[in-house]
N, C-alpha and C positions, 0 to 999 in steps of 0.2 A: 504494500500500500504506500502511495506517495505521501510525503510529509504534508503537502498542501491539502490533500484530500482529508487527511486526518485532522488537520487544524480546522477545516471547514466543518467537519463532522462534530468536533468539540463545540464549536460556536453555534450550532444549529439550535433552533427554538424547540423546546419540548412540546410535543403535540399530545394533548389529552383527549382521548376518544370519549365523547359524551355517551354514546350508546353502550360502550363497554363498562363505563362507570355505573350507568343505570342498571345494567344486567348484574353487575357484582352486588349492588345494593339490594336488588330483588332476590338474589340467591341468599344473601345474608338474612333478609327479612323472612324468607320461607324457612330457613334453618331455625331462626329465633322463634317463629310461630309454633314450630313442632317441638319446642323445648330440646332441640338437639338430637331428636330421634329420627329425623327424616334422612334417607339416603339419597343417592343421586337420582334414582328413578322418581321418587316422590317429589323431590325439589324440581326436577324437570317438568313434572306434571303440574305442580302448583304455579310455576312461573309461566308455563304455556297457557294455563287457564286465565292468567292475567293479560294475555295478548302478546307476549314476547315469546317467539319460537325458541325452544331450547331442547336439545337432545340430551339423553342421559349421559352420553360420552362427554359432551361439553360441560354438563353439570358436574361430572366427576372431576374434570380438569380444573374447573373453577373452584370446586371445594378444596382441592389440593392446594391451589394457589392461595386461597384465602385462609387456609389452615382450619377448615371446618371438618369435624369428625361426626359420624353417626354413632350414637350410643343409645341402645335400647334399654328400657327399664327391665330388671330381672323379674321373672315370674315368681309368684308366691310359692314358698317351699312346701306348704301343706294345704290340703283341701278342707273345706268346711263340710261337715256331715249333712247329708241331704235329709236324713230322718233321725229322730232322736233314739237314744239307746234303749234297748228293750228292758233291761234290768233296772234302769233308773228313770222313773217317770218325770216329766216336766210339770211339777206341781205349781210353779209360779206362772206358767204360761208367758214367760218373759215380761211380766208386768212388775216392774221394780219401783212403782210409785208408792213409797212407804210414808205413812202419816205420822207414826210414832217410832221412837227408837226401840230396838230389840224386838221388832215384830218379825223381820225376815233376815235370815243369815244366808250368805252364799259364799261359795269357795271357788277357787280357780284351779283347774287341773291342767298343767302344762305338759305337752307332749315332749318327751325327751328320749333320745337313744343312748343307752349305756355305752360309754367309751368315746362318745362324740361330744366335744364341747363347742358351744357357740358363744 
């Protein structure tokens, strides 16, 4: 490369692409709306629904450039029982509105696996 070309290149004016800036802000907004759980496909769909065409591949590249990561919430580790226990009847019927002290007592049974600490 010639020295004169390099000097002209250094003196050039920086061109800010308005469309690219708008696209980046839309990708950030879509990621923020999803609380960080949206991936490239979902972000591409959200931005496209707003009227700006965006493929999932370009969304992936923009997410990398902007430092956005998709992080899903972990699933709950145990299930709630669909029906109550046969040996233990539900006498309170989940009505815990107590008017006086010492009327109703309840306890908490926590599920635990021996040898596994949480």
